[in-house]
C-alpha positions as CSV (number, residue, x, y, z in Angstrom):
1,M,252.6,136.1,140.5
2,K,251.3,137.6,144.1
3,L,254.3,136.1,147.0
4,D,253.3,135.9,150.2
5,R,253.4,138.4,152.5
6,L,256.2,138.9,155.4
7,G,257.1,140.2,158.1
8,T,258.7,143.6,158.0
9,T,261.5,142.6,159.9
10,A,262.0,139.0,158.1
11,L,262.0,139.7,155.0
12,S,264.6,143.3,155.4
13,A,267.1,140.6,157.6
14,A,266.8,137.9,154.4
15,L,266.9,140.8,151.9
16,V,270.4,142.1,153.5
17,A,272.2,138.5,154.1
18,G,271.1,137.2,150.2
19,A,272.4,140.6,148.7
20,L,275.7,140.9,150.7
21,G,276.6,137.1,150.4
22,T,275.8,136.9,147.2
23,A,278.0,140.4,146.4
24,A,281.3,137.8,144.9
25,T,279.4,136.2,141.9
26,A,278.2,139.4,140.2
27,Q,278.9,140.1,137.2
28,D,281.4,142.5,135.6
29,R,279.9,144.9,133.5
30,E,278.2,148.7,135.5
31,F,274.7,148.3,136.4
32,T,272.2,151.3,136.5
33,I,269.4,151.5,139.8
34,A,267.9,154.6,139.7
35,V,266.0,155.2,142.9
36,S,262.6,158.0,142.3
37,I,261.1,158.8,145.4
38,P,259.5,161.6,147.1
39,A,261.0,165.0,149.0
40,A,260.8,164.7,153.1
41,T,257.7,166.8,152.7
42,H,256.6,165.0,155.9
43,G,257.6,162.3,158.8
44,W,256.9,159.7,156.9
45,T,258.8,160.7,153.9
46,G,261.0,162.0,155.5
47,G,261.4,158.3,157.0
48,V,261.8,157.1,153.0
49,V,264.8,160.0,151.8
50,Y,266.8,158.1,155.1
51,H,266.6,154.6,154.4
52,A,266.3,154.1,150.8
53,E,270.1,157.0,151.2
54,Q,271.1,153.3,153.7
55,A,270.5,151.1,151.3
56,E,272.3,153.8,148.6
57,A,275.6,153.1,150.4
58,Q,274.9,149.7,151.5
59,I,274.1,148.5,148.1
60,E,277.2,150.7,146.4
61,A,279.6,149.2,149.3
62,A,278.6,145.5,148.8
63,F,278.6,145.8,144.5
64,P,281.2,147.9,143.2
65,N,279.7,147.5,139.8
66,V,276.3,148.8,140.9
67,D,275.6,152.9,140.6
68,V,272.3,153.4,142.6
69,I,271.1,156.8,142.0
70,V,268.8,158.5,144.6
71,S,266.5,161.8,143.4
72,T,264.2,163.1,145.7
73,A,261.4,165.3,144.0
74,S,259.0,167.8,145.6
75,S,255.7,167.3,144.3
76,A,254.2,164.9,140.9
77,T,255.3,167.1,138.5
78,A,258.8,168.0,140.3
79,Q,259.3,164.2,140.1
80,V,258.3,163.2,136.0
81,S,260.7,165.8,135.4
82,A,263.4,164.1,136.9
83,L,262.5,161.3,135.6
84,E,263.1,163.5,132.4
85,D,266.0,164.0,133.7
86,L,267.4,160.5,135.0
87,S,266.8,158.2,131.7
88,A,268.6,161.6,129.6
89,T,271.4,161.3,131.0
90,N,271.8,157.9,132.2
91,E,271.3,154.7,131.0
92,L,269.2,152.7,133.7
93,D,269.2,149.2,134.2
94,A,266.0,149.4,136.8
95,L,264.2,151.9,138.2
96,V,262.9,151.6,141.6
97,I,259.9,154.4,142.2
98,L,258.0,155.1,144.7
99,P,255.8,157.5,142.9
100,F,254.3,161.3,144.3
101,T,250.4,160.5,142.7
102,S,249.9,157.5,140.3
103,E,248.3,159.0,138.0
104,E,251.1,161.3,137.2
105,L,253.7,158.9,137.2
106,T,252.2,155.8,135.3
107,A,252.6,157.7,132.0
108,P,256.4,158.4,132.6
109,V,257.2,155.5,133.7
110,E,256.3,153.5,130.8
111,T,257.9,155.6,129.1
112,V,260.9,154.2,131.0
113,A,260.0,150.5,131.1
114,A,260.7,150.6,127.7
115,N,263.5,151.3,127.4
116,G,264.1,147.2,128.7
117,T,264.8,148.8,132.2
118,F,263.4,147.0,135.1
119,I,260.8,148.4,136.8
120,T,260.2,148.1,141.0
121,V,257.5,150.0,142.3
122,V,257.2,150.7,146.0
123,D,253.8,151.9,148.0
124,R,251.8,153.8,146.3
125,G,251.2,151.7,143.3
126,L,250.8,153.1,139.7
127,S,247.4,153.3,137.2
128,D,248.4,150.3,135.1
129,D,250.7,147.4,137.4
130,S,251.4,145.4,133.9
131,I,254.3,148.0,133.8
132,Q,255.7,146.9,137.3
133,D,258.3,144.1,137.5
134,L,257.8,143.9,140.7
135,Y,256.1,145.7,143.9
136,V,257.1,146.0,147.4
137,A,254.1,148.0,149.8
138,G,252.4,147.7,153.0
139,D,249.2,145.7,153.0
140,N,246.6,148.2,152.8
141,I,243.1,147.2,152.2
142,A,244.4,145.6,155.6
143,V,245.8,149.2,157.7
144,G,241.7,149.8,157.2
145,A,239.9,147.2,157.6
146,N,241.9,146.0,161.2
147,T,241.3,149.6,161.9
148,A,237.8,149.7,161.4
149,E,236.9,146.2,163.1
150,W,239.0,147.7,166.6
151,L,237.1,150.9,166.0
152,V,233.0,149.0,164.9
153,E,233.8,146.8,168.2
154,Q,234.9,149.8,170.7
155,L,232.2,151.5,169.3
156,G,229.4,148.8,169.7
157,G,228.7,149.2,165.7
158,E,227.5,152.3,166.3
159,G,228.1,156.4,166.5
160,Q,229.4,159.0,163.9
161,I,232.9,159.3,162.3
162,V,235.1,161.5,160.4
163,V,237.1,161.0,157.7
164,L,240.8,162.2,156.3
165,R,241.8,161.1,153.5
166,G,245.8,160.9,152.3
167,I,247.5,162.3,148.8
168,P,245.0,160.7,145.8
169,T,247.2,157.0,145.4
170,V,246.2,153.6,145.4
171,I,246.6,153.3,148.4
172,D,244.9,155.5,149.4
173,D,241.9,154.2,147.8
174,E,243.0,150.6,149.2
175,R,243.0,152.3,152.7
176,I,239.6,154.0,152.2
177,Q,237.8,150.8,150.9
178,G,238.8,148.2,153.6
179,F,237.9,150.7,156.3
180,T,234.3,152.0,154.6
181,E,234.2,148.0,154.0
182,V,234.3,147.0,157.7
183,I,232.3,150.0,158.2
184,E,229.0,149.7,156.0
185,Q,228.0,146.6,157.6
186,S,227.8,148.3,160.9
187,D,225.0,151.1,162.3
188,I,228.3,153.8,162.2
189,E,227.8,156.6,159.5
190,I,230.8,158.5,158.0
191,L,229.4,161.9,158.9
192,D,232.3,163.4,155.9
193,I,235.7,161.5,154.6
194,Q,238.0,164.6,152.2
195,Y,241.4,164.7,151.8
196,A,244.0,166.3,153.8
197,N,247.0,164.9,151.9
198,W,249.3,163.2,154.6
199,N,249.9,166.6,155.9
200,Q,249.6,167.5,159.0
201,D,248.7,171.7,158.9
202,E,246.2,170.9,156.1
203,A,244.6,167.6,158.5
204,F,244.7,170.7,161.3
205,T,242.5,172.8,159.0
206,L,240.5,169.7,157.8
207,M,239.6,168.8,161.5
208,Q,238.8,172.2,162.6
209,D,236.3,172.2,160.0
210,Y,234.7,168.9,161.1
211,L,234.2,170.1,164.0
212,G,232.5,173.3,163.0
213,K,230.4,171.7,160.9
214,Y,229.5,168.5,163.3
215,P,228.0,168.9,167.1
216,N,228.7,165.1,167.2
217,I,232.2,163.4,166.1
218,D,232.5,160.0,168.1
219,A,236.3,159.2,166.6
220,V,238.4,160.5,164.0
221,W,240.1,157.7,161.8
222,A,243.2,160.1,160.0
223,N,244.5,157.4,157.8
224,D,248.3,158.1,158.5
225,D,250.0,159.8,162.1
226,D,251.2,162.8,159.8
227,M,247.4,163.9,159.7
228,L,246.8,162.2,163.2
229,L,249.1,164.7,164.4
230,G,247.1,168.0,163.4
231,V,243.8,166.0,164.8
232,L,244.7,165.7,168.2
233,E,245.8,169.6,168.0
234,A,242.6,170.8,166.6
235,V,240.7,168.5,169.0
236,D,242.4,169.8,171.8
237,M,241.9,172.8,170.8
238,A,239.0,173.1,170.4
239,G,238.4,171.6,173.5
240,R,236.2,168.1,172.3
241,T,235.4,165.8,174.6
242,D,232.9,163.9,171.9
243,V,235.7,162.4,170.4
244,Q,236.4,158.9,171.5
245,Y,238.8,158.2,169.5
246,A,241.1,159.4,166.9
247,L,243.2,157.2,164.9
248,G,246.0,157.6,162.3
249,G,248.3,154.2,161.3
250,N,252.1,153.9,160.0
251,G,253.4,153.6,162.7
252,M,255.1,156.6,164.1
253,K,257.7,156.4,166.6
254,Q,255.4,159.9,168.9
255,V,252.1,157.6,167.7
256,I,253.2,154.5,169.5
257,E,254.7,155.8,172.5
258,M,251.0,157.3,172.5
259,V,250.5,153.6,171.7
260,M,253.2,152.2,174.5
261,A,251.1,154.9,177.7
262,G,248.0,153.7,176.9
263,D,247.2,157.3,175.9
264,E,242.7,156.6,175.8
265,R,242.2,158.2,172.3
266,T,245.0,156.5,170.6
267,P,245.3,153.5,171.8
268,I,246.3,151.7,168.6
269,S,248.1,152.1,165.7
270,T,249.5,150.0,161.8
271,P,253.0,149.2,161.1
272,Y,253.7,151.1,157.6
273,P,257.7,150.8,157.0
274,P,259.1,153.6,155.6
275,S,261.7,150.5,155.3
276,M,260.1,148.7,153.1
277,I,261.6,151.0,150.8
278,A,265.6,150.0,151.0
279,S,263.7,146.4,150.6
280,A,262.3,147.4,147.5
281,M,266.4,148.5,146.8
282,Y,267.7,145.2,147.7
283,M,265.6,143.8,145.7
284,T,266.3,144.9,142.6
285,A,270.0,145.0,142.9
286,A,269.8,141.2,143.1
287,Q,268.0,141.4,139.7
288,F,271.5,142.1,138.8
289,A,274.5,141.6,141.1
290,G,273.5,139.0,143.0
291,Q,271.8,136.9,139.8
292,A,268.6,136.0,142.1
293,P,265.7,137.4,139.7
294,M,262.7,138.2,142.2
295,R,259.8,139.3,140.9
296,G,256.4,139.2,141.4
297,S,253.9,141.3,144.1
298,F,255.8,140.9,148.2
299,L,252.8,142.9,150.8
300,L,254.0,143.4,154.4
301,D,252.2,142.4,157.2
302,A,249.3,145.3,159.0
303,P,248.7,144.1,162.8
304,L,247.4,146.6,165.3
305,I,249.5,147.6,167.3
306,T,248.5,147.5,171.0
307,P,250.5,148.7,174.4
308,D,251.1,144.4,174.2
309,N,252.9,144.7,171.0
310,A,253.8,148.2,170.7
311,D,257.7,147.9,172.3
312,Q,257.9,146.0,169.0
313,F,257.2,148.6,166.5
314,Y,259.0,151.2,168.5
315,F,262.6,152.0,167.0
316,P,263.8,155.7,169.1
317,D,267.0,156.4,167.0
318,S,264.6,156.6,163.7
319,P,263.7,159.2,162.0
320,F,260.0,158.7,162.2
C-alpha cells in the first residue's frame, strides 16, 4: 500500500503529537528499536544523525518501556558489521535503517527481518522492497523531474549540461531517472554523467575534469547540495563564465541562503529534509508504544524552492 504524499512539516507535527499523546496507553512489555544510519560523512547525513539523536531522546522520554539504540557507520561494510552486532546483542523488535548503499545492505536486513523484526527503511531503499514494513523517503523522481523541468524552461529546451551522481543507491537511480526522462524530451545534451558520491571534495575534482574536457557547459546538476558546493568552487576557480546554472538539491541552509539572495547561478533548490529519520522513528515507535500500526510508503513532496518561498525551508539553527 502506498500512502498519500505528505508535506514534511505536516507529517512530523502529526507524528509527534500522535506519538506523545498515546504514551499513557503504552503496553507494559519492553521494546527495543535499533536505528542504523550512516555517520556524518557529509552535511545531509550530519543532519540525519542530529535528528535521530533528538528523536531518540524524545521517544524514550515519552515511552519509558521503549529503548532506542542509535548506531552510526562510516561505510556500507561498517554498517553491515554494526547491524550484525546489534542483532547478536539485542532482541530487536524493530529496525529503522537508512542504508549506506542499497545492494550491500539488502541481505543483512533480510536476515534481521527473518527473526520477526519490524523493518522501517528510510531514504535509500533496499534492492528488494518486499523486506520492509514501512518506507519513509522524499520523492526522488520528483526531485529530478522538477529540477529538469525548470532547467529546460530556462535554457529554452537546448544546450549542453553535465550531471554528478551520488552514491549507487535506489534514490540516486530515481533522481537520475526523473531528471533524464524530462531532459530526453528536449534538445538538451547531457555531455557526461559520473558518480561523486555526495561528497564536496569528490564533486570538486569531478567538476574540474568536466571543465577540462568540455569547452562549453551551459548548466550543471549536482544532484545534492554538498556536491553543488564543490562544483561552484571548481567553476569559480577555473573562471568559467559559460556555466549559466549550477543546481543541487536537499535544501542545505547555505544553498537556501543563496536562493533567498537571488543568486543567478543557483536560483532554485528542492527539499529533502534529513529530519525524515525522526519521522520514521516516531512512526516505528507507534507500532508498539502507541498501539497505532502503520504500514506502507510515505513520500515527502519535492516542490521547487524559489526566492518566493525559500523562507519556508530555511532553518538557521539546523546543522544542515
